[in-house]
N, CA, C, O and the ligand as a Tripos MOL2 file, in Angstrom:
@<TRIPOS>MOLECULE
protein
  233   231    59     0     0
PROTEIN
NO_CHARGES

@<TRIPOS>ATOM
      1 N          19.1630 -105.4660  -70.0110 N.3       1 MET1
      2 CA         19.7030 -104.4330  -69.3400 C.3       1 MET1
      3 C          21.1090 -104.5810  -69.0650 C.2       1 MET1
      4 O          21.5240 -105.5660  -68.4540 O.2       1 MET1
      5 N          21.9040 -103.6220  -69.4980 N.am      2 SER2
      6 CA         23.4060 -103.6650  -69.4180 C.3       2 SER2
      7 C          23.8000 -103.2130  -68.0940 C.2       2 SER2
      8 O          23.0610 -102.5800  -67.3410 O.2       2 SER2
      9 N          25.1790 -103.6170  -67.8020 N.am      3 ALA3
     10 CA         25.7220 -103.2250  -66.4250 C.3       3 ALA3
     11 C          25.8120 -101.7190  -66.3310 C.2       3 ALA3
     12 O          25.6430 -101.1350  -65.2610 O.2       3 ALA3
     13 N          26.0830 -101.0910  -67.4810 N.am      4 ALA4
     14 CA         26.1010  -99.5960  -67.4080 C.3       4 ALA4
     15 C          24.8970  -99.0360  -66.9640 C.2       4 ALA4
     16 O          24.8670  -98.0730  -66.1970 O.2       4 ALA4
     17 N          23.8170  -99.6420  -67.4500 N.am      5 GLN5
     18 CA         22.3420  -99.0480  -67.0530 C.3       5 GLN5
     19 C          22.1640  -99.3910  -65.6290 C.2       5 GLN5
     20 O          21.6370  -98.5480  -64.9030 O.2       5 GLN5
     21 N          22.5570 -100.5840  -65.1160 N.am      6 ARG6
     22 CA         22.3860 -100.8490  -63.7190 C.3       6 ARG6
     23 C          23.1010 -100.0270  -62.7680 C.2       6 ARG6
     24 O          22.7500  -99.8490  -61.6020 O.2       6 ARG6
     25 N          24.2080  -99.4940  -63.3730 N.am      7 GLU7
     26 CA         25.1050  -98.7020  -62.4140 C.3       7 GLU7
     27 C          24.7810  -97.2680  -62.5910 C.2       7 GLU7
     28 O          25.4710  -96.4270  -62.0150 O.2       7 GLU7
     29 N          23.7600  -96.9140  -63.3600 N.am      8 GLY8
     30 CA         23.4490  -95.4930  -63.5370 C.3       8 GLY8
     31 C          24.3520  -94.8160  -64.4670 C.2       8 GLY8
     32 O          24.4030  -93.5870  -64.4390 O.2       8 GLY8
     33 N          25.1300  -95.5370  -65.3570 N.am      9 ASP9
     34 CA         26.0720  -94.8870  -66.1980 C.3       9 ASP9
     35 C          25.3530  -94.6650  -67.6600 C.2       9 ASP9
     36 O          25.8320  -93.9070  -68.5030 O.2       9 ASP9
     37 N          24.2080  -95.3780  -67.8490 N.am     10 ALA10
     38 CA         23.6600  -95.1630  -69.1150 C.3      10 ALA10
     39 C          22.0020  -95.1190  -68.9340 C.2      10 ALA10
     40 O          21.4460  -95.6470  -67.9700 O.2      10 ALA10
     41 N          21.4350  -94.5590  -69.7780 N.am     11 CYS11
     42 CA         20.0000  -94.2450  -69.7650 C.3      11 CYS11
     43 C          19.2290  -95.5880  -69.7030 C.2      11 CYS11
     44 O          19.5200  -96.4010  -70.5810 O.2      11 CYS11
     45 N          18.4180  -95.8930  -68.9180 N.am     12 VAL12
     46 CA         17.6800  -97.2390  -68.8670 C.3      12 VAL12
     47 C          16.7690  -97.4140  -70.0600 C.2      12 VAL12
     48 O          16.4050  -98.5400  -70.3980 O.2      12 VAL12
     49 N          16.3960  -96.3370  -70.6960 N.am     13 VAL13
     50 CA         15.5860  -96.5130  -71.8600 C.3      13 VAL13
     51 C          16.2950  -96.6170  -73.1410 C.2      13 VAL13
     52 O          16.1320  -97.5880  -73.8800 O.2      13 VAL13
     53 N          17.1660  -95.5330  -73.4530 N.am     14 CYS14
     54 CA         17.8580  -95.6840  -74.8070 C.3      14 CYS14
     55 C          19.3880  -96.0040  -74.6760 C.2      14 CYS14
     56 O          20.1530  -95.9270  -75.6370 O.2      14 CYS14
     57 N          19.7340  -96.3330  -73.5400 N.am     15 GLN15
     58 CA         21.1610  -96.7670  -73.2660 C.3      15 GLN15
     59 C          22.2570  -95.7640  -73.6190 C.2      15 GLN15
     60 O          23.4480  -96.0650  -73.6860 O.2      15 GLN15
     61 N          21.7460  -94.5250  -73.8410 N.am     16 LYS16
     62 CA         22.8410  -93.5370  -74.0470 C.3      16 LYS16
     63 C          23.6070  -93.1720  -72.8240 C.2      16 LYS16
     64 O          23.0770  -93.0160  -71.7240 O.2      16 LYS16
     65 N          24.9220  -93.0380  -73.0740 N.am     17 ARG17
     66 CA         25.7650  -92.7340  -71.9330 C.3      17 ARG17
     67 C          25.9870  -91.2430  -71.9660 C.2      17 ARG17
     68 O          26.4230  -90.7120  -70.9450 O.2      17 ARG17
     69 N          25.7500  -90.5680  -72.9550 N.am     18 TRP18
     70 CA         25.9790  -89.1120  -73.0510 C.3      18 TRP18
     71 C          24.9790  -88.3860  -73.8960 C.2      18 TRP18
     72 O          24.8910  -88.7070  -75.0820 O.2      18 TRP18
     73 N          24.1920  -87.4120  -73.3930 N.am     19 PRO19
     74 CA         24.4080  -86.8570  -72.1730 C.3      19 PRO19
     75 C          24.1400  -87.7640  -70.9820 C.2      19 PRO19
     76 O          23.2160  -88.5750  -71.0440 O.2      19 PRO19
     77 N          24.8780  -87.6670  -69.9400 N.am     20 ARG20
     78 CA         24.6450  -88.5280  -68.7520 C.3      20 ARG20
     79 C          23.2620  -88.5390  -68.2820 C.2      20 ARG20
     80 O          22.6230  -87.4870  -68.2610 O.2      20 ARG20
     81 N          22.7160  -89.7150  -67.8780 N.am     21 PRO21
     82 CA         21.2150  -89.7420  -67.5870 C.3      21 PRO21
     83 C          21.3300  -89.1540  -66.0470 C.2      21 PRO21
     84 O          22.1970  -89.5110  -65.2500 O.2      21 PRO21
     85 N          20.3440  -88.2360  -65.7930 N.am     22 ARG22
     86 CA         20.4210  -87.7220  -64.4410 C.3      22 ARG22
     87 C          19.0530  -87.6130  -63.8640 C.2      22 ARG22
     88 O          18.9160  -86.9980  -62.8060 O.2      22 ARG22
     89 N          18.0010  -88.1650  -64.4730 N.am     23 VAL23
     90 CA         16.7460  -88.0690  -63.8730 C.3      23 VAL23
     91 C          16.3320  -89.6020  -63.3760 C.2      23 VAL23
     92 O          16.2920  -90.5880  -64.1120 O.2      23 VAL23
     93 N          16.0770  -89.5770  -62.1580 N.am     24 ARG24
     94 CA         15.8000  -90.7610  -61.5570 C.3      24 ARG24
     95 C          14.3580  -91.3030  -61.7730 C.2      24 ARG24
     96 O          13.4540  -90.6600  -61.2390 O.2      24 ARG24
     97 N          14.0610  -92.3310  -62.4410 N.am     25 VAL25
     98 CA         12.8490  -92.7350  -62.8660 C.3      25 VAL25
     99 C          12.3270  -93.9610  -62.1460 C.2      25 VAL25
    100 O          11.1770  -94.3750  -62.2910 O.2      25 VAL25
    101 N          13.2470  -94.5230  -61.3540 N.am     26 GLY26
    102 CA         12.7810  -95.7170  -60.6110 C.3      26 GLY26
    103 C          13.9280  -96.3360  -59.6320 C.2      26 GLY26
    104 O          14.8620  -95.6360  -59.2380 O.2      26 GLY26
    105 N          13.8020  -97.5080  -59.3260 N.am     27 ARG27
    106 CA         14.8590  -98.0540  -58.4040 C.3      27 ARG27
    107 C          14.8650  -99.5340  -58.6980 C.2      27 ARG27
    108 O          13.8120 -100.1430  -58.8870 O.2      27 ARG27
    109 N          15.9920 -100.0830  -58.7350 N.am     28 PHE28
    110 CA         16.2110 -101.4740  -59.0060 C.3      28 PHE28
    111 C          16.2010 -102.2470  -57.6080 C.2      28 PHE28
    112 O          16.3850 -101.7050  -56.5180 O.2      28 PHE28
    113 N          15.9570 -103.5950  -57.8190 N.am     29 PRO29
    114 CA         15.7520 -104.3240  -56.4860 C.3      29 PRO29
    115 C          17.0390 -104.2580  -55.6290 C.2      29 PRO29
    116 O          16.9790 -104.5210  -54.4280 O.2      29 PRO29
    117 N          18.0930 -103.9450  -56.1710 N.am     30 ASN30
    118 CA         19.3880 -103.8380  -55.3770 C.3      30 ASN30
    119 C          19.5640 -102.4540  -54.8040 C.2      30 ASN30
    120 O          20.6070 -102.1450  -54.2280 O.2      30 ASN30
    121 N          18.4850 -101.5590  -54.9660 N.am     31 ASP31
    122 CA         18.4510 -100.2820  -54.2840 C.3      31 ASP31
    123 C          19.2360  -99.2750  -55.0960 C.2      31 ASP31
    124 O          19.4430  -98.1500  -54.6410 O.2      31 ASP31
    125 N          19.7580  -99.7100  -56.4940 N.am     32 MET32
    126 CA         20.4630  -98.6390  -57.2530 C.3      32 MET32
    127 C          19.2640  -97.8850  -57.8930 C.2      32 MET32
    128 O          18.1540  -98.3960  -58.0420 O.2      32 MET32
    129 N          19.5920  -96.6360  -58.2510 N.am     33 ALA33
    130 CA         18.6450  -95.7210  -58.8500 C.3      33 ALA33
    131 C          18.6590  -96.0430  -60.2780 C.2      33 ALA33
    132 O          19.7430  -96.2510  -60.8240 O.2      33 ALA33
    133 N          17.4210  -96.1130  -61.0260 N.am     34 ALA34
    134 CA         17.3420  -96.2970  -62.3690 C.3      34 ALA34
    135 C          17.2520  -94.9410  -63.0130 C.2      34 ALA34
    136 O          16.2430  -94.2560  -62.8440 O.2      34 ALA34
    137 N          18.2830  -94.5140  -63.7590 N.am     35 LEU35
    138 CA         18.3990  -93.1940  -64.2430 C.3      35 LEU35
    139 C          18.0020  -93.1940  -65.7630 C.2      35 LEU35
    140 O          18.2390  -94.1670  -66.4800 O.2      35 LEU35
    141 N          17.4370  -92.1500  -66.1800 N.am     36 ALA36
    142 CA         17.1290  -91.8670  -67.6290 C.3      36 ALA36
    143 C          17.3980  -90.4060  -67.9780 C.2      36 ALA36
    144 O          17.2880  -89.4750  -67.1800 O.2      36 ALA36
    145 N          17.7640  -90.3070  -69.2590 N.am     37 CYS37
    146 CA         18.1770  -89.0110  -69.7550 C.3      37 CYS37
    147 C          16.8420  -88.1920  -69.7740 C.2      37 CYS37
    148 O          15.7510  -88.7470  -69.6450 O.2      37 CYS37
    149 N          16.9910  -86.8180  -69.9440 N.am     38 ALA38
    150 CA         16.0130  -85.9360  -69.7520 C.3      38 ALA38
    151 C          14.7600  -86.2990  -70.7460 C.2      38 ALA38
    152 O          13.6040  -86.2960  -70.3230 O.2      38 ALA38
    153 N          15.1030  -86.6230  -72.1550 N.am     39 ASP39
    154 CA         14.1610  -86.9100  -73.0190 C.3      39 ASP39
    155 C          13.3480  -88.1130  -72.7040 C.2      39 ASP39
    156 O          12.1330  -88.1170  -72.9010 O.2      39 ASP39
    157 N          13.9530  -89.0810  -72.2450 N.am     40 CYS40
    158 CA         13.2290  -90.3730  -71.9280 C.3      40 CYS40
    159 C          12.3860  -90.1560  -70.6050 C.2      40 CYS40
    160 O          11.2560  -90.6370  -70.5240 O.2      40 CYS40
    161 N          12.9050  -89.4810  -69.6430 N.am     41 ALA41
    162 CA         12.2850  -89.2110  -68.4360 C.3      41 ALA41
    163 C          10.9230  -88.5770  -68.7350 C.2      41 ALA41
    164 O           9.8820  -88.9170  -68.1710 O.2      41 ALA41
    165 N          11.0220  -87.6200  -69.6770 N.am     42 GLU42
    166 CA          9.7760  -86.8450  -69.9600 C.3      42 GLU42
    167 C           8.7450  -87.8200  -70.4610 C.2      42 GLU42
    168 O           7.5740  -87.7100  -70.1000 O.2      42 GLU42
    169 N           9.1330  -88.7530  -71.2640 N.am     43 ALA43
    170 CA          8.2650  -89.6800  -71.8720 C.3      43 ALA43
    171 C           7.6460  -90.6420  -70.8370 C.2      43 ALA43
    172 O           6.4760  -91.0190  -70.8990 O.2      43 ALA43
    173 N           8.5070  -91.0010  -69.8970 N.am     44 LEU44
    174 CA          8.2000  -91.9620  -68.7850 C.3      44 LEU44
    175 C           7.3450  -91.2920  -67.8270 C.2      44 LEU44
    176 O           6.4070  -91.9370  -67.3580 O.2      44 LEU44
    177 N           7.5300  -90.0920  -67.4660 N.am     45 VAL45
    178 CA          6.8160  -89.4420  -66.2950 C.3      45 VAL45
    179 C           6.1860  -88.1520  -66.8620 C.2      45 VAL45
    180 O           6.7090  -87.0700  -66.5950 O.2      45 VAL45
    181 N           5.0880  -88.2250  -67.6290 N.am     46 PRO46
    182 CA          4.5600  -87.0940  -68.2090 C.3      46 PRO46
    183 C           3.6660  -86.2940  -67.2060 C.2      46 PRO46
    184 O           2.7560  -86.8140  -66.5600 O.2      46 PRO46
    185 N           4.0080  -85.0120  -67.1450 N.am     47 ALA47
    186 CA          3.2980  -84.0110  -66.4670 C.3      47 ALA47
    187 C           2.7320  -84.5380  -65.1420 C.2      47 ALA47
    188 O           1.5480  -84.8750  -65.1290 O.2      47 ALA47
    189 N           3.4070  -84.6320  -64.1230 N.am     48 PRO48
    190 CA          3.1100  -85.1220  -62.8830 C.3      48 PRO48
    191 C           1.8660  -84.2520  -62.2950 C.2      48 PRO48
    192 O           1.0470  -84.7710  -61.5360 O.2      48 PRO48
    193 N           1.7860  -82.9220  -62.6930 N.am     49 LEU49
    194 CA          0.7270  -82.0260  -62.2410 C.3      49 LEU49
    195 C          -0.5930  -82.5280  -62.7110 C.2      49 LEU49
    196 O          -1.5700  -82.5400  -61.9620 O.2      49 LEU49
    197 N          -0.6350  -82.9760  -64.0450 N.am     50 ALA50
    198 CA         -1.8370  -83.4160  -64.6150 C.3      50 ALA50
    199 C          -2.5790  -84.6160  -63.6760 C.2      50 ALA50
    200 O          -3.7930  -84.7040  -63.4930 O.2      50 ALA50
    201 N          -1.6380  -85.4300  -63.1790 N.am     51 THR51
    202 CA         -2.0640  -86.6350  -62.4200 C.3      51 THR51
    203 C          -2.6820  -86.1380  -61.1800 C.2      51 THR51
    204 O          -3.6870  -86.6800  -60.7180 O.2      51 THR51
    205 N          -2.1130  -85.1200  -60.6230 N.am     52 VAL52
    206 CA         -2.5910  -84.5830  -59.2620 C.3      52 VAL52
    207 C          -4.0940  -84.0170  -59.5610 C.2      52 VAL52
    208 O          -5.0790  -84.3520  -58.9030 O.2      52 VAL52
    209 N          -4.1110  -83.1350  -60.6230 N.am     53 VAL53
    210 CA         -5.4380  -82.5890  -60.9430 C.3      53 VAL53
    211 C          -6.4570  -83.5400  -61.2250 C.2      53 VAL53
    212 O          -7.6140  -83.3110  -60.8730 O.2      53 VAL53
    213 N          -6.1020  -84.7350  -61.9120 N.am     54 ALA54
    214 CA         -7.1100  -85.7170  -62.3280 C.3      54 ALA54
    215 C          -7.5690  -86.6040  -61.1360 C.2      54 ALA54
    216 O          -8.5730  -87.3140  -61.1990 O.2      54 ALA54
    217 N          -6.7790  -86.5150  -60.0680 N.am     55 PHE55
    218 CA         -7.1180  -87.4050  -58.9240 C.3      55 PHE55
    219 C          -8.4850  -86.8450  -58.3390 C.2      55 PHE55
    220 O          -8.6310  -85.6480  -58.0920 O.2      55 PHE55
    221 N          -9.4040  -87.7270  -58.1500 N.am     56 PRO56
    222 CA        -10.6300  -87.2600  -57.7170 C.3      56 PRO56
    223 C         -10.4620  -86.8100  -56.1710 C.2      56 PRO56
    224 O          -9.8720  -87.5100  -55.3480 O.2      56 PRO56
    225 N         -11.0060  -85.6510  -55.8950 N.am     57 SER57
    226 CA        -10.9220  -85.1690  -54.5040 C.3      57 SER57
    227 C         -12.2480  -85.2060  -53.8240 C.2      57 SER57
    228 O         -13.2520  -84.8580  -54.4440 O.2      57 SER57
    229 N         -12.3150  -85.6250  -52.5310 N.am     58 ARG58
    230 CA        -13.5760  -85.7670  -51.9010 C.3      58 ARG58
    231 C         -13.7010  -84.7120  -50.6780 C.2      58 ARG58
    232 O         -14.7270  -84.6740  -49.9980 O.2      58 ARG58
    233 ZN         17.3300  -91.9840  -72.7570 Zn       59 ZN59
@<TRIPOS>BOND
     1     1     2 1
     2     2     3 1
     3     3     4 2
     4     3     5 am
     5     5     6 1
     6     6     7 1
     7     7     8 2
     8     7     9 am
     9     9    10 1
    10    10    11 1
    11    11    12 2
    12    11    13 am
    13    13    14 1
    14    14    15 1
    15    15    16 2
    16    15    17 am
    17    17    18 1
    18    18    19 1
    19    19    20 2
    20    19    21 am
    21    21    22 1
    22    22    23 1
    23    23    24 2
    24    23    25 am
    25    25    26 1
    26    26    27 1
    27    27    28 2
    28    27    29 am
    29    29    30 1
    30    30    31 1
    31    31    32 2
    32    31    33 am
    33    33    34 1
    34    34    35 1
    35    35    36 2
    36    35    37 am
    37    37    38 1
    38    38    39 1
    39    39    40 2
    40    39    41 am
    41    41    42 1
    42    42    43 1
    43    43    44 2
    44    43    45 am
    45    45    46 1
    46    46    47 1
    47    47    48 2
    48    47    49 am
    49    49    50 1
    50    50    51 1
    51    51    52 2
    52    51    53 am
    53    53    54 1
    54    54    55 1
    55    55    56 2
    56    55    57 am
    57    57    58 1
    58    58    59 1
    59    59    60 2
    60    59    61 am
    61    61    62 1
    62    62    63 1
    63    63    64 2
    64    63    65 am
    65    65    66 1
    66    66    67 1
    67    67    68 2
    68    67    69 am
    69    69    70 1
    70    70    71 1
    71    71    72 2
    72    71    73 am
    73    73    74 1
    74    74    75 1
    75    75    76 2
    76    75    77 am
    77    77    78 1
    78    78    79 1
    79    79    80 2
    80    79    81 am
    81    81    82 1
    82    82    83 1
    83    83    84 2
    84    83    85 am
    85    85    86 1
    86    86    87 1
    87    87    88 2
    88    87    89 am
    89    89    90 1
    90    90    91 1
    91    91    92 2
    92    91    93 am
    93    93    94 1
    94    94    95 1
    95    95    96 2
    96    95    97 am
    97    97    98 1
    98    98    99 1
    99    99   100 2
   100    99   101 am
   101   101   102 1
   102   102   103 1
   103   103   104 2
   104   103   105 am
   105   105   106 1
   106   106   107 1
   107   107   108 2
   108   107   109 am
   109   109   110 1
   110   110   111 1
   111   111   112 2
   112   111   113 am
   113   113   114 1
   114   114   115 1
   115   115   116 2
   116   115   117 am
   117   117   118 1
   118   118   119 1
   119   119   120 2
   120   119   121 am
   121   121   122 1
   122   122   123 1
   123   123   124 2
   124   123   125 am
   125   125   126 1
   126   126   127 1
   127   127   128 2
   128   127   129 am
   129   129   130 1
   130   130   131 1
   131   131   132 2
   132   131   133 am
   133   133   134 1
   134   134   135 1
   135   135   136 2
   136   135   137 am
   137   137   138 1
   138   138   139 1
   139   139   140 2
   140   139   141 am
   141   141   142 1
   142   142   143 1
   143   143   144 2
   144   143   145 am
   145   145   146 1
   146   146   147 1
   147   147   148 2
   148   147   149 am
   149   149   150 1
   150   150   151 1
   151   151   152 2
   152   151   153 am
   153   153   154 1
   154   154   155 1
   155   155   156 2
   156   155   157 am
   157   157   158 1
   158   158   159 1
   159   159   160 2
   160   159   161 am
   161   161   162 1
   162   162   163 1
   163   163   164 2
   164   163   165 am
   165   165   166 1
   166   166   167 1
   167   167   168 2
   168   167   169 am
   169   169   170 1
   170   170   171 1
   171   171   172 2
   172   171   173 am
   173   173   174 1
   174   174   175 1
   175   175   176 2
   176   175   177 am
   177   177   178 1
   178   178   179 1
   179   179   180 2
   180   179   181 am
   181   181   182 1
   182   182   183 1
   183   183   184 2
   184   183   185 am
   185   185   186 1
   186   186   187 1
   187   187   188 2
   188   187   189 am
   189   189   190 1
   190   190   191 1
   191   191   192 2
   192   191   193 am
   193   193   194 1
   194   194   195 1
   195   195   196 2
   196   195   197 am
   197   197   198 1
   198   198   199 1
   199   199   200 2
   200   199   201 am
   201   201   202 1
   202   202   203 1
   203   203   204 2
   204   203   205 am
   205   205   206 1
   206   206   207 1
   207   207   208 2
   208   207   209 am
   209   209   210 1
   210   210   211 1
   211   211   212 2
   212   211   213 am
   213   213   214 1
   214   214   215 1
   215   215   216 2
   216   215   217 am
   217   217   218 1
   218   218   219 1
   219   219   220 2
   220   219   221 am
   221   221   222 1
   222   222   223 1
   223   223   224 2
   224   223   225 am
   225   225   226 1
   226   226   227 1
   227   227   228 2
   228   227   229 am
   229   229   230 1
   230   230   231 1
   231   231   232 2
@<TRIPOS>SUBSTRUCTURE
     1 MET1         2 RESIDUE 1 A MET
     2 SER2         6 RESIDUE 1 A SER
     3 ALA3        10 RESIDUE 1 A ALA
     4 ALA4        14 RESIDUE 1 A ALA
     5 GLN5        18 RESIDUE 1 A GLN
     6 ARG6        22 RESIDUE 1 A ARG
     7 GLU7        26 RESIDUE 1 A GLU
     8 GLY8        30 RESIDUE 1 A GLY
     9 ASP9        34 RESIDUE 1 A ASP
    10 ALA10       38 RESIDUE 1 A ALA
    11 CYS11       42 RESIDUE 1 A CYS
    12 VAL12       46 RESIDUE 1 A VAL
    13 VAL13       50 RESIDUE 1 A VAL
    14 CYS14       54 RESIDUE 1 A CYS
    15 GLN15       58 RESIDUE 1 A GLN
    16 LYS16       62 RESIDUE 1 A LYS
    17 ARG17       66 RESIDUE 1 A ARG
    18 TRP18       70 RESIDUE 1 A TRP
    19 PRO19       74 RESIDUE 1 A PRO
    20 ARG20       78 RESIDUE 1 A ARG
    21 PRO21       82 RESIDUE 1 A PRO
    22 ARG22       86 RESIDUE 1 A ARG
    23 VAL23       90 RESIDUE 1 A VAL
    24 ARG24       94 RESIDUE 1 A ARG
    25 VAL25       98 RESIDUE 1 A VAL
    26 GLY26      102 RESIDUE 1 A GLY
    27 ARG27      106 RESIDUE 1 A ARG
    28 PHE28      110 RESIDUE 1 A PHE
    29 PRO29      114 RESIDUE 1 A PRO
    30 ASN30      118 RESIDUE 1 A ASN
    31 ASP31      122 RESIDUE 1 A ASP
    32 MET32      126 RESIDUE 1 A MET
    33 ALA33      130 RESIDUE 1 A ALA
    34 ALA34      134 RESIDUE 1 A ALA
    35 LEU35      138 RESIDUE 1 A LEU
    36 ALA36      142 RESIDUE 1 A ALA
    37 CYS37      146 RESIDUE 1 A CYS
    38 ALA38      150 RESIDUE 1 A ALA
    39 ASP39      154 RESIDUE 1 A ASP
    40 CYS40      158 RESIDUE 1 A CYS
    41 ALA41      162 RESIDUE 1 A ALA
    42 GLU42      166 RESIDUE 1 A GLU
    43 ALA43      170 RESIDUE 1 A ALA
    44 LEU44      174 RESIDUE 1 A LEU
    45 VAL45      178 RESIDUE 1 A VAL
    46 PRO46      182 RESIDUE 1 A PRO
    47 ALA47      186 RESIDUE 1 A ALA
    48 PRO48      190 RESIDUE 1 A PRO
    49 LEU49      194 RESIDUE 1 A LEU
    50 ALA50      198 RESIDUE 1 A ALA
    51 THR51      202 RESIDUE 1 A THR
    52 VAL52      206 RESIDUE 1 A VAL
    53 VAL53      210 RESIDUE 1 A VAL
    54 ALA54      214 RESIDUE 1 A ALA
    55 PHE55      218 RESIDUE 1 A PHE
    56 PRO56      222 RESIDUE 1 A PRO
    57 SER57      226 RESIDUE 1 A SER
    58 ARG58      230 RESIDUE 1 A ARG
    59 ZN59       233 GROUP 0 **** ****
């Protein structure tokens, strides 16, 4: 992981700096936000709604 990724300057997945990563996908131990570009974020966090629906309700 590069310094740019740790500082939120580059996508944590594909390391692209442009377009700027703007989706928070996690957190580093030093409390910095882990940012990913829209494409990678979609792959990392697929359809949050589906998870809620799949959760068994009692
Ligand atoms: Zn990316």
